[in-house]
N, C-alpha and C positions, 0 to 999 in steps of 0.2 A: 765183478765189476773194480773197474778204478775210481776210487777215492780221490776228493782233495783235500788232504786231513787239512791241512794248515784254515780252506776257506770251512770247513767243519766246526776246526778247534775255537775259531774266531767269532763261531754264530751259537755255539752250543757251551754249555757247561756240561760237563760230562761226570761219568761217574761208568768206572766201570769195575767189571764186578765179575767173580767165578762161577762160573753157570751150573759146573756140577757140584758146586758146595752146597749145602743144605741152609746154613749159617747166609751168607751170602742172597742163594733166594729170598730167605728171611729178611735181609736189609733192604732189600727192591724193591719187596710186598708192604713192605715200613714205605719206602719213598713214594709208590706209587699211592698209598694211601692218607701220606701225610704234607706230600710234596702237592698241593693243590693247582697251582700254576705250574706244574710241569717243571721248572726252572731248570731242574738236569734231569740231562737225559742218561739214560739205561742203555749201555751196548755190554756185551759180555766178551770177553777176554778170548775165551775161544769163536770167537765172529770173525767173519774177512776186517772188517770195519775194526774190530777190538784189538786185532793183528796187526791193523796197519797202523791203529793210534797208537799201540806198546811200540813199533817197528820207530816209529817217528821220534816218540821220545828218549828209543836206545834203552827201551827195558827189555829184561824176556820177555821171550814168546813162549817158554814152554813149559815154564814153575810159575804159579801164580803165588804167593806169599802176604800178599797185600791187597789190600785195595786201594783203586786210582780215582781221584778224584782232578780234572783236568775245570780250572776255575778261571774264565777271564787270562786263559791258554798259558797258567800256568800250570804245571804239573804238581799236585799232595800227593803223599804215602803217607802208612800207617795214621796215630792216630790223630796228623794234621789232616789229613783229606776228610778220616769222621767229624771232626771239628769245622769243618769249613760249611761241610755240608748240614749238618744238627743247627749250626748257628742262621741256616735259612729257614727251619721248620718253626709253626710255629709256638707258641707256650704251649704246656710244657715243657716241650722236649726240648726248648733252644735256651734253656737253663744248663743244661749242659755244657755246654759255651765255654760255663768258669772252669773247666777243667784248662783251659789255656792259661790257666795261675800253674797248672804243674806245673816242673821245668819237662823238659820235650823229651829229654832221655827219659823220665820215667815213664810220660805217658806210650812213647815208644814198646820200652820193653815190658809194662802191659799186656797195649794189641798187639807183640809180638808170640805173647805167651801162649793167648786164644788165638793167632791167625795161625799159627804152626800146628800145634793138635785140634784144628778145626774140623778132618775130617773124621777124627777121631770120635771127637765128642758131641758132633751133630751130626756126621753123617753126612754121604755124598748119592745122589743122582745117575744113575747113565745118560739122563738127557736132562734141559734145560725144565725144571718143574714150571719158571715160570713163562708163561706165554704172551705176548700183546695181544689183547682181544679188543671189542670194539670202541672198549670202555675206559683201556689204558694206552691205546697204540700210542697218543700222546706223548708217553714219558718214556719210549722206546728210538733211540737215534736212528737203527736204520729206517723203520716207520716216518719219522719226520724227515728224512733226507728224499728214500724216497718219493716222499706227496710233495716234495718241490722241484721235482725233477721234468 
């Protein structure tokens, strides 16, 4: 399927996550539970759509070291990506946005320590353990796009 990536990123704020990472799946489940309005749409970096978005932003398509967030067409990575999402989540989680006062190089250093060891610390799965359901399909970018075709 051909995707109009420019149109997609103009219409949606997106969280790209590693579907084989247990920690990343936990983050996606957290978003489904706490992003009640589904402001952020989830897309796996391993999916065809995720791969096209990565190519559009000239990001690696074969290894995934960070969650990526696209908000208002701007790409964010590492700790800033996390903060861009968390500031949209309701209290008490939104308090974490105060981490912006920590210099980015320190935030990113800490983020990378977890990200680079996430498979060893949290494990992997051979398949996406997070599947769209009737209740959560509004959170998945692929589903939203296919419903609007």
